VEXSESE-309752 format. One record per atom (N, C-alpha, C, O): x, y, z. Coordinates in steps of 0.1 Angstrom, whole numbers, padded with zeros to 4 digits, always signed. Example, Ala and Ser with C-alpha at 12.3 -4.5 7.8 and 13.67 -1.06 7.14 Angstrom:
BEGIN
+0132-0057+0078/+0123-0045+0078/+0132-0033+0078/+0142-0033+0085/+0128-0022+0071/+0137-0011+0071/+0129+0000+0079/+0134+0011+0080/
***
This chain:
BEGIN
+0369-0181-0313/+0354-0182-0318/+0346-0183-0305/+0335-0178-0305/+0349-0189-0296/+0341-0192-0285/+0339-0176-0279/+0327-0173-0275/+0349-0169-0277/+0349-0154-0271/+0340-0148-0280/+0330-0142-0275/+0341-0148-0292/+0332-0140-0301/+0318-0143-0299/+0310-0134-0300/+0313-0157-0296/+0298-0160-0293/+0296-0155-0280/+0284-0151-0279/+0305-0153-0268/+0302-0148-0257/+0299-0136-0257/+0291-0131-0250/+0307-0128-0267/+0304-0114-0268/+0289-0110-0274/+0282-0101-0269/+0287-0117-0283/+0274-0115-0292/+0262-0119-0282/+0251-0113-0282/+0266-0130-0275/+0254-0133-0264/+0254-0121-0255/+0243-0115-0253/+0263-0118-0249/+0262-0107-0239/+0257-0093-0245/+0251-0085-0238/+0259-0090-0258/+0254-0079-0265/+0238-0081-0266/+0230-0071-0265/+0234-0093-0269/+0219-0095-0268/+0212-0095-0257/+0201-0090-0256/+0219-0100-0246/+0212-0098-0234/+0212-0085-0228/+0202-0080-0223/+0223-0078-0228/+0221-0063-0223/+0212-0055-0230/+0205-0047-0224/+0211-0055-0246/+0201-0047-0255/+0187-0051-0248/+0179-0043-0243/+0184-0065-0249/+0172-0070-0244/+0169-0065-0229/+0157-0063-0226/+0177-0063-0222/+0176-0057-0207/+0173-0042-0207/+0164-0039-0200/+0179-0035-0214/+0178-0022-0217/+0164-0018-0223/+0157-0007-0220/+0160-0029-0231/+0146-0024-0241/+0136-0026-0228/+0128-0017-0225/+0136-0038-0220/+0125-0039-0210/+0127-0027-0200/+0116-0022-0196/+0137-0022-0196/+0136-0010-0186/+0131+0001-0194/+0125+0010-0187/+0133+0003-0207/+0127+0016-0213/+0113+0017-0212/+0107+0028-0210/+0107+0005-0214/+0091+0006-0213/+0085+0002-0200/+0073-0001-0199/+0095+0001-0189/+0089-0006-0177/+0080+0006-0168/+0070+0003-0162/+0087+0019-0169/+0082+0029-0160/+0073+0037-0167/+0073+0037-0180/+0063+0044-0159/+0057+0053-0166/+0045+0059-0154/+0043+0054-0144/+0039+0070-0158/+0028+0075-0147/+0019+0082-0155/+0022+0086-0166/+0005+0082-0149/-0005+0089-0154/-0008+0099-0146/-0015+0095-0136/-0007+0112-0145/-0011+0123-0134/-0024+0127-0136/-0028+0132-0147/-0032+0125-0125/-0045+0129-0127/-0050+0142-0119/-0043+0147-0109/-0060+0147-0122/-0062+0161-0115/-0066+0160-0100/-0071+0150-0094/-0063+0169-0095/-0063+0171-0079/-0077+0165-0073/-0077+0158-0063/-0087+0168-0078/-0101+0165-0072/-0099+0148-0073/-0102+0141-0063/-0095+0143-0082/-0094+0129-0084/-0085+0121-0073/-0089+0109-0069/-0074+0127-0068/-0065+0121-0061/-0068+0124-0046/-0063+0117-0037/-0076+0136-0043/-0078+0140-0029/-0091+0137-0025/-0092+0130-0015/-0103+0141-0032/-0117+0139-0028/-0123+0126-0032/-0131+0120-0024/-0120+0121-0044/-0131+0111-0049/-0126+0097-0045/-0135+0089-0043/-0115+0092-0042/-0113+0079-0036/-0119+0077-0021/-0117+0084-0011/-0126+0065-0022/-0134+0062-0008/-0122+0058+0004/-0122+0062+0015/-0112+0051-0002/-0101+0048+0009/-0088+0056+0000/-0085+0056-0012/-0081+0061+0009/-0067+0068+0005/-0058+0063+0015/-0061+0063+0027/-0045+0058+0010/-0036+0053+0019/-0022+0055+0014/-0019+0055+0002/-0015+0057+0024/+0000+0059+0020/+0007+0047+0029/+0003+0045+0041/+0017+0038+0022/+0023+0026+0028/+0037+0029+0027/+0042+0036+0018/+0043+0024+0037/+0059+0023+0036/+0060+0010+0041/+0053+0006+0050/+0071+0003+0036/+0075-0011+0038/+0089-0009+0037/+0095-0005+0027/+0097-0014+0050/+0112-0014+0052/+0114-0024+0063/+0110-0023+0074/+0121-0034+0057/+0127-0046+0066/+0116-0052+0074/+0120-0054+0086/+0106-0054+0071/+0094-0061+0079/+0088-0052+0087/+0083-0057+0097/+0086-0038+0085/+0081-0030+0093/+0071-0022+0083/+0077-0015+0074/+0059-0022+0085/+0050-0017+0076/+0043-0005+0084/+0039-0007+0095/+0041+0007+0078/+0033+0018+0081/+0023+0020+0071/+0026+0020+0059/+0011+0022+0076/-0001+0027+0067/-0007+0037+0073/-0010+0036+0085/-0009+0049+0065/-0016+0059+0068/-0029+0060+0061/-0029+0062+0048/-0040+0060+0069/-0053+0058+0063/-0060+0071+0062/-0059+0080+0071/-0069+0071+0051/-0080+0082+0053/-0090+0078+0044/-0088+0073+0032/-0102+0080+0051/-0114+0075+0042/-0125+0088+0040/-0125+0099+0046/-0133+0085+0032/-0146+0093+0030/-0158+0089+0040/-0160+0077+0044/-0163+0098+0043/-0175+0095+0054/-0186+0106+0052/-0183+0118+0051/-0198+0101+0051/-0208+0107+0049/-0221+0104+0059/-0226+0093+0059/-0226+0113+0068/-0236+0110+0079/-0232+0117+0089/-0223+0126+0089/-0240+0113+0100/-0238+0118+0114/-0226+0113+0119/-0225+0100+0118/-0216+0118+0125/-0204+0115+0132/-0206+0110+0143/-0196+0106+0149/-0217+0108+0150/-0222+0100+0162/-0222+0087+0156/-0221+0078+0164/-0224+0083+0146/-0226+0070+0142/-0213+0064+0137/-0213+0052+0135/-0203+0071+0134/-0188+0068+0129/-0182+0059+0138/-0181+0061+0150/-0179+0047+0131/-0171+0039+0138/-0162+0032+0127/-0167+0027+0117/-0149+0031+0130/-0139+0027+0120/-0131+0015+0128/-0125+0017+0138/-0133+0000+0122/-0124-0010+0127/-0112-0013+0117/-0114-0017+0105/-0100-0012+0121/-0089-0017+0113/-0084-0030+0118/-0083-0031+0131/-0081-0039+0112/-0075-0053+0116/-0061-0052+0111/-0058-0047+0100/-0052-0056+0118/-0037-0057+0114/-0030-0070+0120/-0035-0076+0130/-0021-0074+0114/-0015-0087+0117/-0005-0088+0129/+0000-0099+0132/-0002-0077+0134/+0007-0077+0146/+0003-0065+0156/-0006-0057+0152/+0009-0065+0167/+0006-0054+0176/+0008-0039+0170/+0019-0036+0166/-0001-0032+0170/+0001-0018+0161/+0006-0007+0171/+0003-0008+0183/+0014+0003+0166/+0016+0014+0170/+0008+0026+0163/+0009+0027+0151/+0001+0034+0171/-0007+0043+0162/+0000+0057+0162/+0007+0060+0172/+0000+0066+0153/+0005+0079+0154/-0003+0088+0148/-0012+0085+0140/+0000+0100+0151/-0008+0113+0144/-0001+0116+0130/+0011+0115+0128/-0010+0120+0121/-0006+0125+0108/-0014+0137+0106/-0026+0139+0110/-0005+0148+0099/-0012+0159+0095/-0022+0158+0083/-0021+0149+0074/-0029+0167+0082/-0042+0164+0070/-0035+0166+0058/-0038+0158+0050/-0026+0175+0055/-0020+0177+0043/-0012+0168+0036/-0008+0171+0025/-0008+0156+0044/-0001+0146+0038/-0003+0140+0024/+0007+0137+0017/-0015+0138+0020/-0020+0134+0006/-0019+0144-0004/-0016+0142-0015/-0021+0157+0001/-0019+0170-0009/-0005+0167-0013/-0002+0167-0025/+0004+0166-0004/+0018+0165-0006/+0023+0154-0016/+0032+0155-0025/+0015+0143-0013/+0017+0132-0021/+0012+0133-0037/+0018+0128-0046/+0001+0141-0038/-0004+0145-0050/+0006+0153-0058/+0009+0151-0069/+0011+0164-0050/+0021+0172-0058/+0033+0165-0062/+0037+0166-0074/+0040+0156-0051/+0052+0147-0054/+0049+0139-0067/+0057+0139-0076/+0036+0133-0069/+0035+0123-0080/+0031+0130-0092/+0032+0124-0103/+0026+0143-0091/+0023+0152-0103/+0037+0158-0111/+0038+0159-0123/+0045+0160-0102/+0059+0165-0106/+0070+0152-0104/+0068+0141-0100/+0074+0154-0106/+0082+0140-0108/+0079+0132-0093/+0084+0121-0091/+0123+0119+0094/+0129+0109+0100/+0120+0099+0104/+0110+0101+0112/+0122+0088+0098/+0110+0075+0099/+0111+0073+0114/+0118+0080+0122/+0102+0063+0117/+0097+0060+0131/+0105+0047+0135/+0107+0038+0127/+0107+0048+0147/+0116+0036+0152/+0109+0024+0155/+0097+0024+0151/+0112+0015+0160/+0104+0002+0162/+0106-0003+0178/+0106-0015+0182/+0107+0008+0186/+0106+0003+0199/+0093+0004+0206/+0092+0010+0216/+0083-0004+0201/+0071-0005+0208/+0071-0021+0211/+0077-0029+0204/+0063-0023+0221/+0062-0037+0226/+0052-0047+0216/+0042-0043+0211/+0057-0058+0213/+0050-0067+0204/+0041-0077+0213/+0045-0085+0222/+0028-0074+0210/+0020-0079+0219/+0018-0095+0216/+0021-0099+0205/+0012-0104+0226/+0012-0117+0224/-0004-0118+0226/-0010-0111+0233/-0008-0129+0217/-0022-0133+0218/-0026-0143+0226/-0033-0153+0222/-0021-0141+0239/-0025-0151+0250/-0036-0144+0256/-0035-0132+0258/-0048-0153+0260/-0059-0146+0265/-0061-0148+0280/-0056-0159+0285/-0066-0139+0287/-0066-0140+0301/-0083-0148+0301/-0092-0144+0294/-0084-0157+0310/-0098-0163+0311/-0108-0154+0315/-0120-0157+0313/-0104-0143+0322/-0112-0133+0327/-0116-0126+0317/-0126-0119+0320/-0111-0124+0305/-0115-0116+0296/-0128-0118+0287/-0133-0109+0280/-0133-0127+0289/-0144-0135+0284/-0144-0132+0267/-0153-0127+0260/-0133-0136+0263/-0132-0135+0248/-0126-0124+0244/-0123-0124+0232/-0124-0113+0251/-0119-0101+0246/-0106-0096+0256/-0107-0097+0268/-0097-0092+0249/-0086-0087+0257/-0083-0072+0252/-0081-0070+0240/-0081-0061+0260/-0081-0049+0256/-0066-0044+0260/-0062-0045+0271/-0058-0041+0251/-0043-0038+0252/-0041-0024+0254/-0033-0019+0263/-0047-0018+0249/-0043-0002+0253/-0055+0009+0248/-0061+0006+0237/-0057+0018+0253/-0066+0030+0248/-0059+0043+0245/-0051+0046+0254/-0061+0050+0235/-0054+0063+0233/-0063+0073+0229/-0075+0072+0228/-0056+0084+0227/-0063+0095+0220/-0053+0101+0210/-0043+0107+0214/-0057+0098+0196/-0046+0101+0185/-0055+0111+0176/-0065+0107+0170/-0050+0123+0175/-0056+0135+0169/-0071+0134+0173/-0074+0134+0185/-0081+0134+0163/-0094+0135+0167/-0100+0122+0172/-0112+0121+0176/-0092+0111+0172/-0098+0096+0174/-0096+0091+0189/-0086+0095+0195/-0103+0086+0193/-0104+0076+0205/-0103+0062+0201/-0112+0056+0196/-0090+0056+0204/-0088+0043+0199/-0087+0033+0210/-0083+0034+0222/-0090+0023+0204/-0089+0009+0215/-0080-0003+0209/-0087-0009+0200/-0071-0008+0211/-0063-0018+0207/-0067-0032+0213/-0063-0034+0224/-0074-0040+0206/-0078-0052+0210/-0075-0067+0204/-0070-0068+0193/-0078-0078+0213/-0077-0088+0204/-0089-0097+0211/-0095-0094+0221/-0092-0108+0202/-0104-0115+0207/-0103-0130+0203/-0096-0133+0194/-0110-0139+0209/-0109-0154+0208/-0123-0159+0203/-0124-0170+0199/-0133-0149+0205/-0148-0153+0200/-0152-0144+0194/-0152-0133+0199/-0157-0145+0180/-0163-0136+0172/-0175-0127+0177/-0178-0116+0174/-0183-0136+0185/-0195-0134+0191/-0194-0123+0200/-0200-0112+0200/-0184-0127+0209/-0180-0117+0220/-0174-0105+0216/-0176-0095+0223/-0168-0105+0204/-0162-0093+0199/-0171-0083+0192/-0169-0071+0191/-0182-0090+0187/-0193-0084+0180/-0202-0077+0192/-0207-0066+0190/-0204-0084+0203/-0212-0076+0214/-0203-0066+0219/-0208-0055+0220/-0190-0066+0223/-0182-0055+0226/-0183-0045+0219/-0187-0035+0224/-0180-0046+0207/-0184-0033+0197/-0196-0026+0197/-0197-0013+0196/-0207-0035+0199/-0218-0026+0198/-0222-0021+0211/-0230-0012+0212/-0217-0027+0223/-0220-0025+0236/-0212-0009+0238/-0215-0001+0247/-0202-0008+0230/-0193+0003+0233/-0196+0015+0220/-0189+0025+0218/-0207+0013+0214/-0212+0022+0204/-0205+0024+0191/-0202+0035+0186/-0202+0011+0186/-0194+0009+0175/-0204+0006+0162/-0201+0009+0150/-0217+0000+0166/-0226+0000+0157/-0222-0011+0146/-0224-0007+0134/-0216-0023+0149/-0209-0030+0141/-0219-0040+0135/-0226-0046+0143/-0222-0042+0122/-0233-0050+0118/-0231-0064+0121/-0220-0069+0121/-0243-0071+0124/-0243-0087+0128/-0236-0094+0117/-0227-0102+0120/-0240-0092+0105/-0235-0100+0093/-0220-0099+0092/-0214-0106+0084/-0215-0091+0101/-0198-0089+0099/-0194-0098+0109/-0181-0100+0110/-0200-0105+0117/-0192-0116+0126/-0185-0126+0120/-0175-0131+0126/-0188-0131+0107/-0178-0140+0098/-0166-0136+0095/-0157-0143+0096/-0166-0121+0092/-0154-0114+0088/-0147-0115+0102/-0136-0121+0102/-0151-0109+0113/-0143-0108+0124/-0137-0120+0128/-0125-0120+0132/-0146-0133+0126/-0138-0147+0129/-0126-0148+0119/-0115-0152+0123/-0128-0144+0107/-0117-0146+0097/-0105-0141+0104/-0096-0149+0106/-0105-0129+0108/-0092-0121+0114/-0088-0127+0129/-0076-0127+0133/-0099-0130+0135/-0097-0140+0149/-0089-0152+0147/-0080-0154+0155/-0092-0159+0137/-0084-0173+0135/-0071-0169+0129/-0063-0178+0128/-0069-0158+0123/-0055-0154+0119/-0046-0148+0130/-0035-0145+0129/-0055-0147+0142/-0046-0139+0153/-0042-0127+0151/-0031-0123+0153/-0053-0118+0146/-0048-0106+0142/-0053-0095+0154/-0062-0099+0162/-0048-0083+0153/-0051-0074+0163/-0062-0063+0156/-0061-0059+0144/-0071-0058+0165/-0080-0049+0158/-0079-0036+0165/-0078-0035+0177/-0080-0026+0157/-0081-0012+0161/-0095-0006+0160/-0100-0005+0149/-0102-0002+0170/-0113+0003+0169/-0112+0019+0173/-0106+0023+0183/-0119+0026+0165/-0118+0040+0165/-0132+0048+0163/-0140+0046+0154/-0133+0057+0173/-0145+0068+0173/-0138+0083+0173/-0127+0086+0177/-0147+0090+0169/-0143+0106+0169/-0146+0112+0181/-0157+0112+0186/-0134+0119+0187/-0139+0127+0199/-0143+0139+0195/-0135+0146+0189/-0154+0142+0197/-0164+0153+0192/-0157+0167+0196/-0157+0177+0188/-0152+0168+0209/-0147+0181+0211/-0133+0183+0205/-0127+0194+0206/-0126+0173+0198/-0113+0174+0191/-0115+0176+0177/-0107+0182+0170/-0128+0171+0171/-0129+0173+0157/-0137+0187+0152/-0149+0190+0157/-0132+0194+0145/-0138+0207+0142/-0145+0204+0128/-0142+0210+0117/-0156+0195+0130/-0165+0193+0120/-0180+0193+0125/-0184+0192+0136/-0188+0194+0114/-0202+0194+0118/-0208+0180+0123/-0212+0171+0115/-0209+0179+0136/-0212+0166+0141/-0225+0159+0136/-0225+0146+0134/-0237+0168+0133/-0251+0163+0128/-0250+0156+0113/-0256+0146+0109/-0240+0164+0105/-0240+0161+0090/-0227+0163+0084/-0224+0174+0080/-0220+0154+0082/-0205+0154+0077/-0203+0146+0064/-0207+0134+0062/-0196+0153+0054/-0194+0148+0041/-0179+0150+0037/-0175+0162+0037/-0170+0140+0035/-0157+0143+0031/-0146+0135+0036/-0150+0124+0041/-0135+0137+0036/-0124+0127+0040/-0120+0134+0054/-0117+0146+0056/-0121+0123+0062/-0116+0125+0078/-0103+0126+0080/-0095+0123+0070/-0098+0131+0091/-0085+0132+0093/-0077+0118+0093/-0081+0108+0098/-0066+0119+0086/-0058+0106+0085/-0051+0102+0098/-0048+0110+0107/-0049+0088+0098/-0043+0083+0111/-0031+0072+0107/-0032+0064+0098/-0021+0073+0113/-0010+0061+0110/-0010+0050+0119/-0012+0051+0131/-0008+0040+0112/-0008+0025+0120/+0006+0019+0115/+0010+0019+0103/+0015+0014+0127/+0027+0008+0123/+0030-0005+0129/+0028-0006+0141/+0033-0014+0124/+0032-0030+0127/+0043-0037+0120/+0047-0032+0109/+0049-0051+0126/+0057-0058+0119/+0050-0067+0109/+0039-0071+0113/+0055-0070+0098/+0048-0077+0088/+0059-0085+0078/+0068-0079+0073/+0056-0097+0076/+0065-0103+0066/+0062-0099+0051/+0071-0101+0042/+0050-0093+0048/+0048-0089+0034/+0039-0077+0036/+0033-0073+0046/+0040-0071+0022/+0032-0058+0021/+0016-0060+0021/+0012-0065+0011/+0008-0056+0031/-0004-0060+0032/-0012-0049+0037/-0009-0042+0047/-0024-0048+0029/-0035-0037+0031/-0047-0044+0035/-0052-0052+0028/-0051-0041+0049/-0065-0048+0052/-0079-0043+0043/-0084-0033+0045/-0082-0051+0036/-0093-0046+0026/-0105-0054+0029/-0115-0048+0028/-0106-0066+0033/-0116-0076+0036/-0127-0070+0044/-0139-0072+0040/-0124-0063+0054/-0136-0057+0063/-0142-0047+0056/-0153-0045+0059/-0136-0040+0047/-0143-0030+0039/-0155-0034+0033/-0165-0026+0031/-0155-0047+0029/-0167-0053+0021/-0180-0050+0029/-0191-0051+0023/-0180-0048+0042/-0193-0046+0050/-0198-0032+0046/-0210-0029+0048/-0190-0023+0042/-0195-0008+0042/-0194-0005+0026/-0194+0007+0023/-0193-0014+0017/-0190-0009+0002/-0202-0006-0004/-0211-0014-0003/-0204+0005-0011/-0215+0007-0017/-0217-0002-0029/-0207-0009-0033/-0229-0003-0036/-0232-0010-0047/-0225-0009-0058/-0223-0019-0066/-0218+0003-0062/-0213+0009-0073/-0196+0007-0070/-0188+0009-0078/-0195+0002-0058/-0180-0001-0056/-0172+0008-0046/-0178+0018-0040/-0160+0005-0044/-0152+0013-0035/-0138+0016-0041/-0130+0007-0043/-0137+0028-0043/-0123+0031-0050/-0111+0033-0039/-0111+0041-0030/-0101+0024-0042/-0089+0025-0035/-0075+0032-0041/-0070+0028-0052/-0070+0042-0034/-0059+0047-0042/-0046+0047-0031/-0046+0053-0020/-0037+0039-0035/-0025+0037-0025/-0012+0043-0030/-0010+0041-0042/-0004+0048-0023/+0010+0052-0025/+0019+0044-0016/+0017+0044-0003/+0028+0037-0023/+0035+0027-0016/+0051+0033-0017/+0055+0038-0027/+0058+0031-0006/+0072+0035-0006/+0079+0022-0001/+0078+0018+0010/+0087+0016-0011/+0091+0005-0008/+0106+0001-0014/+0112+0010-0019/+0111-0011-0014/+0124-0013-0022/+0124-0012-0037/+0133-0009-0045/+0112-0015-0041/+0112-0015-0056/+0096-0011-0060/+0088-0007-0052/+0093-0014-0074/+0079-0011-0078/+0071-0023-0073/+0075-0035-0072/+0058-0021-0069/+0048-0029-0067/+0035-0029-0072/+0031-0019-0079/+0028-0041-0070/+0014-0040-0076/+0005-0051-0069/+0009-0058-0059/-0005-0051-0073/-0017-0059-0069/-0026-0062-0080/-0028-0054-0089/-0033-0076-0079/-0039-0079-0090/-0051-0067-0095/-0059-0062-0087/-0052-0064-0107/-0059-0054-0113/-0058-0040-0109/-0066-0031-0111/-0045-0039-0104/-0042-0023-0101/-0039-0015-0115/-0035-0021-0125/-0043-0003-0113/-0038+0007-0124/-0027+0015-0117/-0029+0023-0107/-0014+0013-0124/-0004+0021-0119/-0003+0036-0127/-0004+0038-0139/-0003+0044-0117/-0004+0058-0123/+0010+0067-0118/+0011+0079-0121/+0018+0061-0112/+0031+0066-0110/+0044+0057-0104/+0042+0051-0093/+0056+0058-0109/+0064+0050-0104/+0078+0056-0106/+0082+0057-0118/+0086+0059-0094/+0098+0065-0095/+0107+0065-0082/+0101+0062-0071/+0121+0067-0084/+0129+0065-0072/+0127+0078-0065/+0128+0089-0071/+0124+0077-0052/+0123+0091-0044/+0135+0092-0033/+0136+0083-0026/+0143+0102-0032/+0154+0102-0022/+0148+0113-0011/+0139+0121-0014/+0154+0112+0001/+0150+0123+0010/+0152+0136+0006/+0146+0145+0011/+0165+0139-0004/+0166+0152-0008/+0155+0157-0017/+0155+0170-0018/+0146+0149-0023/+0136+0154-0032/+0127+0158-0023/+0120+0165-0029/+0124+0156-0010/+0114+0158-0002/+0113+0171+0006/+0104+0174+0013/+0124+0179+0003/+0126+0192+0010/+0114+0202+0010/+0110+0209+0019/+0108+0200-0003/+0095+0208-0004/+0082+0203+0005/+0071+0209+0007/+0086+0191+0009/+0074+0184+0015/+0077+0180+0028/+0083+0170+0030/+0073+0190+0037/+0078+0187+0052/+0070+0175+0060/+0076+0170+0070/+0058+0171+0056/+0054+0159+0064/+0058+0148+0058/+0058+0138+0065/+0061+0147+0045/+0066+0135+0040/+0080+0134+0046/+0084+0123+0051/+0088+0144+0046/+0102+0146+0049/+0106+0139+0065/+0117+0135+0069/+0094+0139+0072/+0095+0134+0086/+0093+0118+0087/+0097+0111+0095/+0085+0115+0075/+0083+0100+0076/+0094+0092+0065/+0097+0080+0067/+0099+0097+0056/+0107+0092+0047/+0123+0096+0050/+0127+0107+0047/+0132+0088+0056/+0146+0092+0056/+0155+0084+0048/+0167+0086+0049/+0150+0077+0039/+0159+0068+0030/+0152+0067+0017/+0140+0070+0015/+0161+0063+0006/+0155+0061-0007/+0146+0050-0009/+0149+0039-0005/+0135+0053-0016/+0126+0041-0019/+0121+0043-0033/+0123+0054-0039/+0115+0033-0038/+0106+0036-0048/+0092+0039-0045/+0086+0031-0038/+0086+0048-0050/+0071+0052-0048/+0065+0047-0058/+0071+0047-0069/+0054+0042-0057/+0044+0033-0066/+0029+0039-0063/+0025+0040-0051/+0023+0044-0073/+0008+0051-0070/-0001+0039-0078/+0001+0037-0090/-0010+0032-0070/-0019+0024-0075/-0032+0026-0072/-0035+0030-0061/-0041+0024-0080/-0056+0027-0081/-0063+0014-0087/-0059+0008-0096/-0075+0012-0078/-0085+0005-0083/-0099+0006-0079/-0100+0009-0067/-0109+0004-0085/-0123+0002-0080/-0126-0011-0077/-0127-0020-0086/-0129-0013-0065/-0135-0029-0059/-0149-0029-0060/-0156-0019-0056/-0154-0039-0064/-0167-0044-0059/-0167-0052-0046/-0156-0057-0042/-0179-0053-0040/-0177-0060-0026/-0173-0075-0028/-0167-0081-0019/-0177-0081-0040/-0172-0094-0044/-0156-0095-0042/-0151-0104-0036/-0150-0085-0048/-0135-0084-0048/-0129-0080-0036/-0117-0077-0037/-0135-0080-0026/-0130-0076-0013/-0128-0089-0002/-0124-0089+0010/-0131-0100-0010/-0130-0115-0004/-0116-0115+0004/-0117-0122+0015/-0106-0110+0001/-0092-0113+0007/-0087-0100+0009/-0091-0091+0001/-0077-0097+0019/-0068-0085+0019/-0059-0084+0008/-0057-0094+0002/-0054-0073+0005/-0046-0071-0004/-0029-0073-0002/-0023-0066+0006/-0024-0083-0009/-0012-0084-0007/-0002-0078-0020/-0003-0083-0032/+0005-0070-0017/+0013-0062-0027/+0027-0068-0029/+0034-0070-0020/+0030-0071-0040/+0043-0078-0043/+0051-0069-0056/+0046-0061-0064/+0063-0074-0054/+0073-0065-0063/+0071-0068-0077/+0068-0080-0081/+0072-0058-0086/+0072-0061-0100/+0084-0067-0105/+0094-0062-0102/+0084-0078-0112/+0097-0083-0117/+0098-0078-0132/+0089-0076-0140/+0112-0076-0132/+0116-0068-0144/+0119-0079-0155/+0131-0083-0156/+0111-0085-0164/+0115-0096-0173/+0123-0093-0185/+0121-0082-0191/+0133-0101-0189/+0142-0099-0200/+0135-0107-0210/+0134-0119-0210/+0131-0097-0220/+0123-0106-0231/+0132-0108-0243/+0132-0100-0253/+0141-0120-0243/+0149-0124-0252/+0145-0125-0266/+0150-0120-0276/+0131-0132-0266/+0124-0136-0277/+0122-0125-0287/+0123-0127-0300/+0118-0114-0282/+0117-0102-0291/+0129-0096-0297/+0129-0090-0307/+0140-0099-0289/+0152-0095-0296/+0155-0103-0309/+0159-0098-0319/+0154-0113-0308/+0156-0124-0318/+0145-0126-0330/+0145-0135-0338/+0135-0114-0329/+0127-0113-0341/+0132-0110-0354/+0133-0097-0356/+0136-0116-0361/+0143-0113-0375/+0139-0102-0382/+0146-0096-0389/+0124-0099-0381/+0118-0090-0390/+0118-0075-0383/+0114-0065-0389/+0124-0074-0368/+0126-0062-0363/+0139-0055-0365/+0149-0061-0366/+0138-0041-0367/+0151-0034-0372/+0163-0037-0361/+0174-0038-0365/+0159-0038-0348/+0170-0041-0339/+0178-0054-0341/+0190-0056-0339/+0168-0065-0344/+0173-0078-0347/+0183-0078-0359/+0194-0084-0358/+0178-0069-0370/+0189-0070-0382/+0201-0064-0378/+0211-0069-0383/+0201-0053-0368/+0214-0046-0366/+0222-0054-0358/+0234-0053-0360/+0217-0062-0349/+0226-0071-0342/+0229-0082-0350/+0240-0086-0348/+0222-0087-0358/+0227-0097-0369/+0237-0091-0378/+0245-0099-0381/+0239-0079-0383/+0246-0072-0388/+0262-0070-0381/+0272-0071-0387/+0259-0068-0368/+0271-0065-0359/+0278-0079-0357/+0290-0081-0355/+0269-0089-0357/+0275-0102-0353/+0283-0109-0365/+0292-0116-0364/+0277-0105-0376/+0283-0110-0390/+0297-0101-0392/+0308-0106-0396/+0296-0089-0389/+0310-0082-0391/+0320-0086-0380/+0331-0087-0384/+0316-0087-0369/+0326-0095-0358/+0331-0108-0363/+0343-0111-0362/+0324-0115-0368/+0327-0130-0372/+0339-0126-0384/+0350-0129-0381/+0336-0120-0395/+0346-0120-0404/+0357-0111-0402/+0367-0110-0410/+0356-0102-0390/+0369-0093-0386/+0376-0105-0380/+0387-0107-0385/+0370-0113-0370/+0380-0122-0365/+0387-0134-0375/+0398-0140-0373/+0379-0134-0385/+0383-0143-0394/+0395-0139-0403/+0404-0147-0406/+0395-0125-0407/+0404-0118-0414/+0417-0116-0407/+0427-0113-0413/+0417-0118-0394/+0429-0113-0386/+0437-0127-0384/+0449-0128-0383/+0428-0138-0384/+0435-0153-0383/+0443-0155-0395/+0454-0161-0395/+0437-0148-0407/+0442-0155-0420/+0453-0144-0422/+0461-0145-0431/
***
């Protein structure tokens, strides 16, 4: 009798598990313009064993002489060039159904007394961008440095700079190198060339808080593609795609193939943020697959009645064998 009850319980558990799986996944595939042109911030993230890679692309409108892009990250970053068509490949991949090593130095946030609150770690040319990686101990000193170096950072942003300084984050300051950029310097509108940033992190994080400084009154739309060990989400996110992606599936996507060399779950998430919703950075977490046993035991459901019938049948079968 005890074995029979165990068998029935296992049957219920398994049926409940498969029910939860069958309704867990799904994707809403949007039109091309909505995925490539419309989002104000477009990003691809890869998170693998505490190494995070983010490929950023943003919309910009105006004189590129005034362009300044500041990205805070929680650990010493490695920047890398990314080809323009990567987000077109992601669009095609989610419409249908060799990674980087970690051999870069991990910077320490020890400040030289002669730095006067600013420490420059390195300067690079990455694609069309001139980049400076730096840390700061004084938000006013950082604000002064940014403006002295033609980054035109708003004075009201000093509090946000201090927020990241207190967390001992690094800053990546970027400007466009006009001789490298094949765009109209005086009047530009559209998505600017993406750039990749890689760093160590204990959690999947997207630096959003600093974007509140440039958010328009109608909000900022963020579209993120995340490669990770499982489905991920963040508060208020709309999931538009989720599937397991293997390297073999990326043969038609050469840019992605150079970045993804193992099997991941790809999740596509979208949300329109008001400036008030950008009070914190985004922390993405794994979606837990819950087994809803209570729904299985609803005696009014057809599934529960089938299970009840099987259970009664097994009970009388065992009883007849004993007699």
